[in-house]
N, C-alpha and C positions, 0 to 999 in steps of 0.2 A: 123282266130283269129288274133287280133293285138298283136304283140310282142314288148314289151318295150325295147328299146335299151338305155343304160345309156351313155350319153355323158358327157363331163366335166361339172359338175354342176355349177361351178362358172365362172367368167370371162364373165358374162352376157349371158351365154349359158344355156338353160334350158333343162330339160328332154324331149325327144321325145317319146311320148307314146300315146296310145289310151285313150281317156277321160274316157270311161266306165271301161275299164280294170284297170285303175289307182287306182280305189277304192279298188281293191283286195290287194293293198299294205298296207292297213291300218289294223285296229284292228284284224279282225277275225283270221288271220293266224300269224300276227307278234307278238302280245302280248297277249298270253293266260294266264289265271290264272295258276301259276306253283306251284309245291310243294305238290299237293294233292295226297295222296295215295288212293287206292280204299276204299270205305266206308266199315265198318265192317259188319259181317254176320248178326248181330242183327238189322240192319235197316239202312235206310237213303240212300240218294244219294249224290254224291259229288257236291259241289258248282261249278257253271259254270261262275261265275263273282266274282270280288273283293267285291261287295256288293250283299247281298242276302236278298230279302224281305221275311218276314214271312207272314203267311196267313192273319194276321190281317191288313196288308198293313200299319201299323202304327209303325212297328219295322223292322229294317234292320241290318243284322249282317255282320260284316267285318271279324274279325278273333278272334280266341280263343288262350289264352296263359296261361301256368302254371305260377303262381307267388308265390314263397315261401319265399319272402324276409322278411315278417312279420309273416304270418301264411300261411299254404299251401292252396291256393285257385285257382280256375280257373277264370281268368279275361277275359271276352268276350267283345270286343269292338263293340258297336252297335249304330245306330242312332235311336232315339225314339221320339215320340210326347210327349211333356212334360206334357200334361194334360190327354191324352187318354190311355197311357200305364201305368198301375198300377201293373200288375202281369206278371211275366215271369217265366218259369220253365226250368231247365236244365235236359236233358236226357243223362245219361252216359251209355255207352256200356262197361260193366265190365266183368271180369273173362273170359279171352280168347275170348272176343267179342261175347258172347252168352247170357248175362244177362243184363237187362235194369234196372237202378235205376234212380228215378226222385227226384230232390230236388228243392225247391223254391229259386229263385234268389233274391239277393238284387240289386236294380236298383239305381245306383249312378250317377245322371245326372251332367255333368260338369257345373260349374257355369257360364262359359263364353259362353252363348248362344246368347247374344246380342239382345234379344227380339224375335227371330225367334221361330215359333212353334216347330221345330225339332232341336235337339241338340245331341251331342255325350254323350253316357252313358257308364259307366262300368257296365256290367251285371255280378255280382259276385256270384259264386256258390261254395259250399264246396263239394268236391268229397267224395263219400262214402269211408269208410276205406277199404284199400286193394283192391280197385277197379281195378287199373291198366288200366284205360281207355286211349285210344289213340284218341278217337273221342267224341264230344259232340254235341247234338242237342238242339235247343231252341224253345219253343212254349208258347203261352199265356195260355194254359190249361195243367193241370197235367195228363190228361188221353187221350192224343192223341196216335194214333198208330204210333210207331216209324218208321215203314217202309215208312210212308208218309212224313217224315221230311228230311231236309238236314243235313248231318253229317259234322261237321267242325273238321279238325285235330287240336289237341291241340299242339301248338308250344311251343318251349323252354322246352320240356320234357327232352331232353338229354343234358348233359353238353358239351360245346364246348370250344375250345380255340379261342382267338382273331384271326380273319382273317384280321382285319383292325385297325389301330390306330385312324383314323378319317373317319367317314361316313357322307356324306352330305345328308340331307333330303330336297328335293325340293317339295313343295306342294303349289298349283298344277299348272302344265303347262296347260294353257287354252287360249281362245281367239284367236285361230288359230296362236299361237305364231310363229314368223318368224324371230326373231333377231338372225340369224345364226352365224354371225361373233362374236358377243359379247358372245354368248353361248360357242362357241369353245374356245375363249380366257379365259372365266371363268373356264371351265373344266381344261384347261391346267394350269391355275393359282392354282386351287385346288391341282393339282398334285405337283406343285412346292412347295406349302405350306405344303404338307404332307398328303393329302387325298388319300385313296386307293379305295374308293367306293362312287358312287353318285346314290342315289335312286330318281327317277323322277316319281311322281304320275301324269300320263298323261291323260288329258281330251281331248285336241286336239291341233294340231299344223300344220304348213305348210308342204307341201310335201318335201321341202328341209330340214326342221328341222327333219322330220321323218327319212330321210336318215342318217343324222348326228347321231341321236339317235341309229340307227341300227349299225353304225360304232363303236360307243363307247360301245354298248352292246356286240358286237362281240369281241372287245378288252378286255372286262372284267371290264371296269371302271364303266359303267352305268348299273343299273337294272331298267327297266321300269315296273311300276305297273299300269295296266289299271284302270282308274277312271271315269266310265260312270255314274256319279251321276244324270245327267239330265234324265236318263231313269226312275228314281224312284221318284224324288222330283223336285219341281219347285225352281230353283236357283235364287239367287240375286247376282249381281255383287258387291254389297256393303257388308261391314262387319256388318252394323247396320240395324236392321229391318226397312224397309221403309213404313210400314203400308199398304202393298198391299197384293196380294194373293201369294207371294212367301213363301216358306216353310223353306228354309235353306240358310244361308249366305255364300258367297264367296267360292262356289264350295265345301263346306264341309271341309274347310281347317283344322279345329280342328281335324277332324277324321284322316286325312292323317298324320298329325304331330305325333299324339299319336300312330298310327299304326306303323309308321316308328321307333319310339323309341323302341317299344316292339319287332319289328322284329329284331332289332339290339342289343337287351338288353345284350346278352352275347357274341356276335361275334365282337363287336367294342368297343374299349377303350373309345372313345368319339363319340358323335353324334353332328353334326353341323346343327342347324335349321335356314335356311335362304332361300331366293328366288333365282331364276336363274339370277337375275340382281344385286346380292349382293355378296361381297367378304369381309371376315374379314381380314383386312390388319394389320399386326403387325408393330409397329414403332421400338421397342427396340430389336426385334429378327427377324431373317431371316425366320424362319419356325414356324408352329404351335407347333411342338414337343418341341422346345426350349421355346416358350412362355408359353405353358401349364405346362411344368416342373417347370418353375419359379413361375407361379401363384399358382400351387398346393403346392409347397414348402413354399410359403409365407402364404397360406390359407389352412391348412390341413383339416379343417372342412367344406370346400366348395365343392359342387358338381355341381353347376350351375353358369356359368360365363356369364354375360350379357354385351354386347358391344354396344356402342352408334352408332346409325344410322346417317349417314351424306349423304346428297344428292349431287351428282355430276351431274348437269343438262346437258342433251344432247343438250341443246341450246347454251352452252358455249364451242365452239370447239376451240381447240388449235392445232397449227401445230408444231409437233416435227420433228426433222431431223432424221427419222428412215430409215435405209437401209434394204434391203432384205425383203421388205413387198409388193412388186409389185403384188404378187399372191393374195393378199387380196382384191385388188381393185374391183373385180366383185362379192365378197361374200356379200350377202344381210345382212344388219344389221349395228350396230355401232361398231366403233373401240375404245376400252377402252383407248388406249394410247393417244387419243385426248382429254380426259376429265380429267383435272387436277385442276379444280376449283370447290370448294364446297360452298354450301350455308351456311351462318352463322346460328347459333342456333336461334330459336324463343323462347324467355324466357316464353312467355305466352302460349306455345303449348307443348303438350306431345311429348317427344323425344322417339320414338319407339326404342327398342333395340332388337337385335337378340342374339342367345345363342349358346355356346358350353357347352354341358352337359355330365356328367357321366350318361349314361342311367340307370344304376342300382340305381341311387339316385332319379329318377323321378317316380312319381306315375301318375300324370296328368299334362299336359302342355297346355298352351294357346300359342298364337303367340309370344308375347313379354315377357312372364314370365311363370314360372311354377305355377300350382295351388295347387298341393300337392307333397311333396317331403320328402325324408329321410335325406337330408343334406342341409346345408345353401346355400344361393345365395350371389353373390357379383357383384356389378357394377364395371366393369373394367375401370380404368381411361383412358381418351383420350390419354394421353402420352404413353400408352402401346399399344393400337390398336384402330381401328375404323371399322365400317361397311362401306365399299366403295359401295355406292348405286347409280349406273349409270342408270338414268331414266329421264323422263320429269320433269321439274322444279316444285317445290312447291311454290317458291317465284318468279314468272315469271316476276315481275316488277323490280326486282333488276338489277342494271347495272353491267357490268363486273367488274368495280372497287370495287363494294360492295362484290364480291365473294372472297373467301379465296383461294389463290394458294396453292395446295398440290400435290407435285410430287412424293408421296410415291410409287405409282405403277410403276414409271420409274425405281425404284431400281431393278425391275425384267425384264427390257427391253430385255437384251440379251437372257436370258433363255426363256422368253415368246415368243419372235419372232422365236427362233430356234424351240421350241416345236410346235407352230402353223404351221410353214412351213413344218415340218416333218409330222404333221397330215394331212395337205392338200395334200401333195405328196402321202402319203399312201392311202388317201381317194380316190383320182382320179385314183389310180392304182388298186383299188379293182374291182373285177368283179361285174357285176350287182347283187344287192341283191334282185331284183325282181324275182318272180317265173317264 
């Protein structure tokens, strides 16, 4: 058998390993679906993936949540075909898990489907009185044998205290993502700004990125949710339906965002919805805690705060006089501190925004705004904060002189450099994470 020996990942030195055995490092053992208890006595089997297809192969269940904010319902997040799925039924295992009750579901398809045949839906069922179910199953018929169905645990049943002030929802990491240095810097910036938890819906990434995710998972900062949507649906890389045979857009991003909100509904004070190449940077305040305290004080009826997205193109490299960063040289990816020029707004284009939300105020969300909510939304002015979005240019023909110099991220140089160096030191000292 080949035994993988972990050598210094960075500095241009790669993992020495057997090619075939290296695949063992990935999904099957690293990121299993977690949090499932054994299914109840009255039927069903536990799900073995984050996405579970029903027998009709036109409906796919993600998770079930109790939602008692308006009336007491069970809200099940699922992906359905917008034309072919007309009826679904919930099977509740009641009264000490020995009695089955079936109710017809309301199917509330989210409006932002962008033309694709499949979209996210809230499958809403009213639980029978005094049922006390801890599991629910879903089927297109009201007369299925419950033992043949998958039983989904009903989350958010028990009240919990906040374990995080800010939880980041990243959806989804895909395309063999390999921008390791920028990701590490981004995670460390999240910590500096006040985040305690980062949830990554992971489709695929590079081997180096996988090891970094393992490090942060072990540290307790990151939780990885497996997201193998390509097993079930034909995906498009575009957010708008391209009139081909694809079935769902952009890796099912709507599903992951909404699932992340409900997973953290009662455990996180705020949820931050952005991508792994984005950081909400405050101007007036040093941290998100101070910024959100001020925004909430000024806007007591607001639960959704939207921040302007600004592109810092990776083609506009600036040299800063940074010390103690020599260990970064061999780390694959971009160095955020080198990008301090942003593209000007395009008045005739939609300026996408990203959000910090009170999850208890959100019913349904899209990428750049909420769709249904219990509290108001507010556009946060640029003088308060912006979304620092470090990526390829959108206005590639602009000269350097046409870009806007913005050194906001340099305010955090000392802390960021220290944190990244500490992370890289600990990372290289870790024993191999390979089995």
